[in-house]
TIVO-2410 file (N, C-alpha, C; in nm, 3 decimals):
# residues 68
REC num residu      c1      c2      c3 atome chaine
REC   1      M  -1.650   2.334  -0.552     N      A
REC   1      M  -1.719   2.211  -0.530    CA      A
REC   1      M  -1.625   2.112  -0.461     C      A
REC   2      H  -1.667   2.058  -0.348     N      A
REC   2      H  -1.586   1.965  -0.271    CA      A
REC   2      H  -1.620   1.821  -0.306     C      A
REC   3      K  -1.517   1.744  -0.320     N      A
REC   3      K  -1.538   1.601  -0.343    CA      A
REC   3      K  -1.535   1.529  -0.209     C      A
REC   4      T  -1.623   1.437  -0.190     N      A
REC   4      T  -1.622   1.358  -0.067    CA      A
REC   4      T  -1.575   1.218  -0.099     C      A
REC   5      F  -1.501   1.164  -0.006     N      A
REC   5      F  -1.449   1.029  -0.021    CA      A
REC   5      F  -1.510   0.942   0.087     C      A
REC   6      E  -1.551   0.825   0.051     N      A
REC   6      E  -1.606   0.731   0.147    CA      A
REC   6      E  -1.514   0.612   0.157     C      A
REC   7      L  -1.486   0.574   0.279     N      A
REC   7      L  -1.405   0.455   0.301    CA      A
REC   7      L  -1.495   0.333   0.308     C      A
REC   8      P  -1.455   0.224   0.248     N      A
REC   8      P  -1.539   0.104   0.254    CA      A
REC   8      P  -1.537   0.045   0.394     C      A
REC   9      I  -1.650  -0.002   0.438     N      A
REC   9      I  -1.660  -0.067   0.568    CA      A
REC   9      I  -1.628  -0.214   0.548     C      A
REC  10      R  -1.528  -0.260   0.622     N      A
REC  10      R  -1.486  -0.399   0.609    CA      A
REC  10      R  -1.526  -0.476   0.734     C      A
REC  11      R  -1.572  -0.592   0.714     N      A
REC  11      R  -1.600  -0.680   0.827    CA      A
REC  11      R  -1.479  -0.772   0.844     C      A
REC  12      Y  -1.433  -0.779   0.967     N      A
REC  12      Y  -1.315  -0.861   0.994    CA      A
REC  12      Y  -1.356  -1.003   1.026     C      A
REC  13      S  -1.273  -1.094   0.986     N      A
REC  13      S  -1.299  -1.233   1.016    CA      A
REC  13      S  -1.272  -1.260   1.163     C      A
REC  14      R  -1.314  -1.374   1.212     N      A
REC  14      R  -1.291  -1.408   1.352    CA      A
REC  14      R  -1.143  -1.420   1.382     C      A
REC  15      K  -1.067  -1.470   1.287     N      A
REC  15      K  -0.923  -1.485   1.307    CA      A
REC  15      K  -0.856  -1.348   1.324     C      A
REC  16      R  -0.895  -1.252   1.241     N      A
REC  16      R  -0.838  -1.117   1.253    CA      A
REC  16      R  -0.880  -1.050   1.383     C      A
REC  17      A  -1.004  -1.069   1.423     N      A
REC  17      A  -1.051  -1.010   1.547    CA      A
REC  17      A  -0.976  -1.069   1.666     C      A
REC  18      R  -0.951  -1.201   1.664     N      A
REC  18      R  -0.877  -1.264   1.772    CA      A
REC  18      R  -0.734  -1.213   1.776     C      A
REC  19      T  -0.671  -1.197   1.659     N      A
REC  19      T  -0.536  -1.144   1.652    CA      A
REC  19      T  -0.531  -1.000   1.705     C      A
REC  20      A  -0.630  -0.920   1.670     N      A
REC  20      A  -0.635  -0.782   1.718    CA      A
REC  20      A  -0.648  -0.778   1.870     C      A
REC  21      R  -0.728  -0.868   1.927     N      A
REC  21      R  -0.742  -0.873   2.073    CA      A
REC  21      R  -0.611  -0.913   2.139     C      A
REC  22      L  -0.540  -1.008   2.079     N      A
REC  22      L  -0.411  -1.051   2.134    CA      A
REC  22      L  -0.309  -0.938   2.130     C      A
REC  23      V  -0.308  -0.862   2.021     N      A
REC  23      V  -0.215  -0.749   2.009    CA      A
REC  23      V  -0.246  -0.643   2.113     C      A
REC  24      R  -0.375  -0.611   2.130     N      A
REC  24      R  -0.414  -0.513   2.231    CA      A
REC  24      R  -0.377  -0.559   2.371     C      A
REC  25      A  -0.398  -0.686   2.400     N      A
REC  25      A  -0.365  -0.739   2.532    CA      A
REC  25      A  -0.215  -0.734   2.558     C      A
REC  26      S  -0.134  -0.768   2.457     N      A
REC  26      S   0.011  -0.764   2.475    CA      A
REC  26      S   0.062  -0.621   2.492     C      A
REC  27      L   0.003  -0.525   2.422     N      A
REC  27      L   0.042  -0.385   2.440    CA      A
REC  27      L   0.005  -0.336   2.580     C      A
REC  28      L  -0.110  -0.377   2.630     N      A
REC  28      L  -0.150  -0.340   2.765    CA      A
REC  28      L  -0.055  -0.399   2.869     C      A
REC  29      L  -0.016  -0.525   2.852     N      A
REC  29      L   0.078  -0.587   2.945    CA      A
REC  29      L   0.215  -0.520   2.938     C      A
REC  30      A   0.258  -0.481   2.819     N      A
REC  30      A   0.386  -0.411   2.806    CA      A
REC  30      A   0.382  -0.276   2.876     C      A
REC  31      A   0.270  -0.205   2.864     N      A
REC  31      A   0.257  -0.074   2.930    CA      A
REC  31      A   0.259  -0.089   3.082     C      A
REC  32      V   0.193  -0.192   3.133     N      A
REC  32      V   0.191  -0.214   3.277    CA      A
REC  32      V   0.330  -0.253   3.328     C      A
REC  33      S   0.403  -0.335   3.251     N      A
REC  33      S   0.536  -0.376   3.294    CA      A
REC  33      S   0.635  -0.260   3.291     C      A
REC  34      C   0.614  -0.163   3.203     N      A
REC  34      C   0.701  -0.045   3.200    CA      A
REC  34      C   0.690   0.034   3.330     C      A
REC  35      L   0.572   0.039   3.385     N      A
REC  35      L   0.553   0.111   3.511    CA      A
REC  35      L   0.620   0.040   3.627     C      A
REC  36      A   0.641  -0.091   3.617     N      A
REC  36      A   0.701  -0.168   3.725    CA      A
REC  36      A   0.853  -0.163   3.722     C      A
REC  37      Q   0.914  -0.108   3.619     N      A
REC  37      Q   1.059  -0.102   3.607    CA      A
REC  37      Q   1.116   0.000   3.704     C      A
REC  38      T   1.239  -0.024   3.748     N      A
REC  38      T   1.308   0.074   3.832    CA      A
REC  38      T   1.361   0.185   3.743     C      A
REC  39      A   1.377   0.302   3.800     N      A
REC  39      A   1.424   0.417   3.724    CA      A
REC  39      A   1.571   0.400   3.687     C      A
REC  40      S   1.609   0.449   3.569     N      A
REC  40      S   1.748   0.441   3.528    CA      A
REC  40      S   1.823   0.565   3.577     C      A
REC  41      V   1.953   0.548   3.593     N      A
REC  41      V   2.038   0.657   3.641    CA      A
REC  41      V   2.139   0.689   3.532     C      A
REC  42      V   2.157   0.817   3.503     N      A
REC  42      V   2.253   0.861   3.401    CA      A
REC  42      V   2.363   0.940   3.470     C      A
REC  43      T   2.488   0.898   3.449     N      A
REC  43      T   2.602   0.969   3.508    CA      A
REC  43      T   2.711   0.987   3.404     C      A
REC  44      D   2.795   1.087   3.424     N      A
REC  44      D   2.912   1.108   3.338    CA      A
REC  44      D   3.028   1.025   3.392     C      A
REC  45      A   3.105   0.965   3.302     N      A
REC  45      A   3.220   0.884   3.342    CA      A
REC  45      A   3.318   0.878   3.225     C      A
REC  46      S   3.424   0.801   3.242     N      A
REC  46      S   3.516   0.777   3.132    CA      A
REC  46      S   3.552   0.629   3.130     C      A
REC  47      V   3.554   0.574   3.008     N      A
REC  47      V   3.593   0.435   2.987    CA      A
REC  47      V   3.700   0.436   2.881     C      A
REC  48      Y   3.816   0.374   2.910     N      A
REC  48      Y   3.931   0.374   2.820    CA      A
REC  48      Y   3.967   0.517   2.777     C      A
REC  49      N   3.964   0.608   2.871     N      A
REC  49      N   3.997   0.750   2.850    CA      A
REC  49      N   3.905   0.818   2.749     C      A
REC  50      R   3.784   0.771   2.736     N      A
REC  50      R   3.683   0.834   2.651    CA      A
REC  50      R   3.566   0.877   2.737     C      A
REC  51      P   3.511   0.995   2.711     N      A
REC  51      P   3.394   1.037   2.789    CA      A
REC  51      P   3.270   0.957   2.750     C      A
REC  52      V   3.200   0.905   2.848     N      A
REC  52      V   3.080   0.826   2.823    CA      A
REC  52      V   2.969   0.868   2.918     C      A
REC  53      L   2.849   0.832   2.882     N      A
REC  53      L   2.734   0.842   2.971    CA      A
REC  53      L   2.702   0.701   3.018     C      A
REC  54      L   2.691   0.683   3.148     N      A
REC  54      L   2.655   0.553   3.202    CA      A
REC  54      L   2.507   0.555   3.236     C      A
REC  55      M   2.434   0.463   3.175     N      A
REC  55      M   2.292   0.448   3.205    CA      A
REC  55      M   2.272   0.309   3.261     C      A
REC  56      G   2.192   0.300   3.364     N      A
REC  56      G   2.169   0.167   3.417    CA      A
REC  56      G   2.067   0.165   3.529     C      A
REC  57      N   2.035   0.044   3.568     N      A
REC  57      N   1.948   0.023   3.682    CA      A
REC  57      N   2.014  -0.084   3.770     C      A
REC  58      D   1.937  -0.152   3.851     N      A
REC  58      D   1.997  -0.249   3.942    CA      A
REC  58      D   2.044  -0.377   3.872     C      A
REC  59      K   2.007  -0.399   3.745     N      A
REC  59      K   2.045  -0.521   3.676    CA      A
REC  59      K   2.141  -0.502   3.560     C      A
REC  60      L   2.145  -0.382   3.503     N      A
REC  60      L   2.223  -0.361   3.381    CA      A
REC  60      L   2.279  -0.221   3.379     C      A
REC  61      E   2.401  -0.207   3.324     N      A
REC  61      E   2.460  -0.075   3.307    CA      A
REC  61      E   2.520  -0.069   3.166     C      A
REC  62      V   2.492   0.040   3.094     N      A
REC  62      V   2.537   0.057   2.956    CA      A
REC  62      V   2.617   0.185   2.947     C      A
REC  63      A   2.731   0.179   2.878     N      A
REC  63      A   2.815   0.297   2.856    CA      A
REC  63      A   2.794   0.344   2.712     C      A
REC  64      I   2.756   0.470   2.697     N      A
REC  64      I   2.734   0.529   2.566    CA      A
REC  64      I   2.844   0.632   2.542     C      A
REC  65      V   2.923   0.610   2.436     N      A
REC  65      V   3.037   0.697   2.408    CA      A
REC  65      V   2.986   0.830   2.355     C      A
REC  66      R   3.040   0.938   2.412     N      A
REC  66      R   3.007   1.072   2.365    CA      A
REC  66      R   3.098   1.111   2.251     C      A
REC  67      R   3.045   1.191   2.159     N      A
REC  67      R   3.129   1.246   2.054    CA      A
REC  67      R   3.207   1.362   2.112     C      A
REC  68      V   3.331   1.372   2.071     N      A
REC  68      V   3.416   1.482   2.121    CA      A
REC  68      V   3.418   1.595   2.024     C      A
***
């Protein structure tokens, strides 16, 4: 014999609905802006005689230290 579970249907207030719309809109804008970014480049290098991976684009470059 299988037991069935029913979830209660909740009605959202106008404030919650407005907040949900704002969250969806901000996620959509973030997704669109990700497509507009330039591609990052990963290269091997050494900083202070340690092996690192250099990741960066035209505005920023980050060195990630590799474990030896």
